[in-house]
TORKOL-4160 file (C-alpha; in steps of 0.2 Angstrom, whole numbers, padded with zeros to 4 digits, m for minus):
117
<pt num="1" X="0435" Y="0375" Z="0696"/>
<pt num="2" X="0445" Y="0382" Z="0710"/>
<pt num="3" X="0463" Y="0386" Z="0705"/>
<pt num="4" X="0469" Y="0394" Z="0721"/>
<pt num="5" X="0466" Y="0391" Z="0739"/>
<pt num="6" X="0454" Y="0400" Z="0750"/>
<pt num="7" X="0466" Y="0414" Z="0756"/>
<pt num="8" X="0451" Y="0423" Z="0764"/>
<pt num="9" X="0449" Y="0409" Z="0777"/>
<pt num="10" X="0467" Y="0404" Z="0779"/>
<pt num="11" X="0479" Y="0418" Z="0780"/>
<pt num="12" X="0495" Y="0407" Z="0781"/>
<pt num="13" X="0497" Y="0391" Z="0772"/>
<pt num="14" X="0511" Y="0378" Z="0771"/>
<pt num="15" X="0519" Y="0376" Z="0754"/>
<pt num="16" X="0514" Y="0358" Z="0753"/>
<pt num="17" X="0495" Y="0363" Z="0753"/>
<pt num="18" X="0496" Y="0378" Z="0741"/>
<pt num="19" X="0488" Y="0375" Z="0724"/>
<pt num="20" X="0499" Y="0381" Z="0710"/>
<pt num="21" X="0513" Y="0385" Z="0722"/>
<pt num="22" X="0526" Y="0388" Z="0708"/>
<pt num="23" X="0515" Y="0400" Z="0699"/>
<pt num="24" X="0512" Y="0410" Z="0714"/>
<pt num="25" X="0530" Y="0411" Z="0719"/>
<pt num="26" X="0536" Y="0416" Z="0702"/>
<pt num="27" X="0523" Y="0429" Z="0701"/>
<pt num="28" X="0527" Y="0436" Z="0718"/>
<pt num="29" X="0509" Y="0433" Z="0724"/>
<pt num="30" X="0515" Y="0425" Z="0740"/>
<pt num="31" X="0529" Y="0427" Z="0752"/>
<pt num="32" X="0537" Y="0416" Z="0765"/>
<pt num="33" X="0533" Y="0421" Z="0782"/>
<pt num="34" X="0540" Y="0406" Z="0792"/>
<pt num="35" X="0549" Y="0390" Z="0787"/>
<pt num="36" X="0538" Y="0383" Z="0773"/>
<pt num="37" X="0523" Y="0394" Z="0777"/>
<pt num="38" X="0517" Y="0407" Z="0765"/>
<pt num="39" X="0505" Y="0422" Z="0765"/>
<pt num="40" X="0496" Y="0431" Z="0751"/>
<pt num="41" X="0505" Y="0447" Z="0747"/>
<pt num="42" X="0494" Y="0453" Z="0732"/>
<pt num="43" X="0476" Y="0453" Z="0727"/>
<pt num="44" X="0469" Y="0436" Z="0725"/>
<pt num="45" X="0458" Y="0441" Z="0711"/>
<pt num="46" X="0474" Y="0447" Z="0701"/>
<pt num="47" X="0482" Y="0431" Z="0705"/>
<pt num="48" X="0468" Y="0421" Z="0699"/>
<pt num="49" X="0466" Y="0431" Z="0683"/>
<pt num="50" X="0484" Y="0429" Z="0679"/>
<pt num="51" X="0483" Y="0410" Z="0682"/>
<pt num="52" X="0468" Y="0409" Z="0670"/>
<pt num="53" X="0477" Y="0419" Z="0657"/>
<pt num="54" X="0492" Y="0407" Z="0659"/>
<pt num="55" X="0481" Y="0391" Z="0658"/>
<pt num="56" X="0472" Y="0398" Z="0643"/>
<pt num="57" X="0488" Y="0402" Z="0634"/>
<pt num="58" X="0495" Y="0384" Z="0638"/>
<pt num="59" X="0478" Y="0376" Z="0631"/>
<pt num="60" X="0479" Y="0387" Z="0615"/>
<pt num="61" X="0497" Y="0382" Z="0612"/>
<pt num="62" X="0493" Y="0363" Z="0616"/>
<pt num="63" X="0478" Y="0364" Z="0603"/>
<pt num="64" X="0488" Y="0374" Z="0590"/>
<pt num="65" X="0477" Y="0389" Z="0591"/>
<pt num="66" X="0487" Y="0405" Z="0587"/>
<pt num="67" X="0473" Y="0418" Z="0587"/>
<pt num="68" X="0460" Y="0414" Z="0600"/>
<pt num="69" X="0447" Y="0427" Z="0594"/>
<pt num="70" X="0449" Y="0420" Z="0576"/>
<pt num="71" X="0446" Y="0403" Z="0583"/>
<pt num="72" X="0430" Y="0408" Z="0593"/>
<pt num="73" X="0423" Y="0416" Z="0577"/>
<pt num="74" X="0427" Y="0400" Z="0567"/>
<pt num="75" X="0419" Y="0390" Z="0580"/>
<pt num="76" X="0403" Y="0401" Z="0580"/>
<pt num="77" X="0403" Y="0400" Z="0561"/>
<pt num="78" X="0404" Y="0381" Z="0562"/>
<pt num="79" X="0390" Y="0380" Z="0575"/>
<pt num="80" X="0379" Y="0391" Z="0564"/>
<pt num="81" X="0382" Y="0380" Z="0549"/>
<pt num="82" X="0378" Y="0365" Z="0559"/>
<pt num="83" X="0361" Y="0373" Z="0565"/>
<pt num="84" X="0356" Y="0378" Z="0548"/>
<pt num="85" X="0359" Y="0360" Z="0541"/>
<pt num="86" X="0350" Y="0353" Z="0556"/>
<pt num="87" X="0335" Y="0364" Z="0553"/>
<pt num="88" X="0335" Y="0359" Z="0535"/>
<pt num="89" X="0335" Y="0341" Z="0540"/>
<pt num="90" X="0321" Y="0343" Z="0552"/>
<pt num="91" X="0311" Y="0352" Z="0539"/>
<pt num="92" X="0314" Y="0337" Z="0527"/>
<pt num="93" X="0308" Y="0325" Z="0541"/>
<pt num="94" X="0292" Y="0335" Z="0543"/>
<pt num="95" X="0289" Y="0335" Z="0524"/>
<pt num="96" X="0291" Y="0316" Z="0524"/>
<pt num="97" X="0280" Y="0314" Z="0538"/>
<pt num="98" X="0266" Y="0325" Z="0530"/>
<pt num="99" X="0268" Y="0315" Z="0513"/>
<pt num="100" X="0266" Y="0298" Z="0523"/>
<pt num="101" X="0252" Y="0306" Z="0534"/>
<pt num="102" X="0262" Y="0302" Z="0550"/>
<pt num="103" X="0271" Y="0311" Z="0563"/>
<pt num="104" X="0289" Y="0318" Z="0563"/>
<pt num="105" X="0292" Y="0307" Z="0578"/>
<pt num="106" X="0287" Y="0291" Z="0568"/>
<pt num="107" X="0300" Y="0296" Z="0555"/>
<pt num="108" X="0313" Y="0300" Z="0568"/>
<pt num="109" X="0310" Y="0283" Z="0575"/>
<pt num="110" X="0311" Y="0274" Z="0558"/>
<pt num="111" X="0328" Y="0283" Z="0555"/>
<pt num="112" X="0334" Y="0278" Z="0572"/>
<pt num="113" X="0335" Y="0296" Z="0577"/>
<pt num="114" X="0331" Y="0304" Z="0594"/>
<pt num="115" X="0319" Y="0318" Z="0595"/>
<pt num="116" X="0325" Y="0335" Z="0602"/>
<pt num="117" X="0317" Y="0339" Z="0618"/>
């Protein structure tokens, strides 16, 4: 996702065409060079990093996440639990297939489940 304009290609851009104009002005990343036209006065990578940081903080606040690292660890833990339960389910389906002398695919179809690729 492109958050900022292509300042490498266009050195001076009118304010109406600048993405995230207010952020860039507030952070002193751009300066006005003529009536409504601006140029980049700081490193574009630094501006983009700050903008991503701001966007991530806003998203975390919107989702009620206080500690991002803690939330990532919680998500990974939940994903691991999901994978363990899924593996157990697949093993049970395999055992049912063996008892019925059929394939796991047939059991999946009987249960209305899709097979993993």
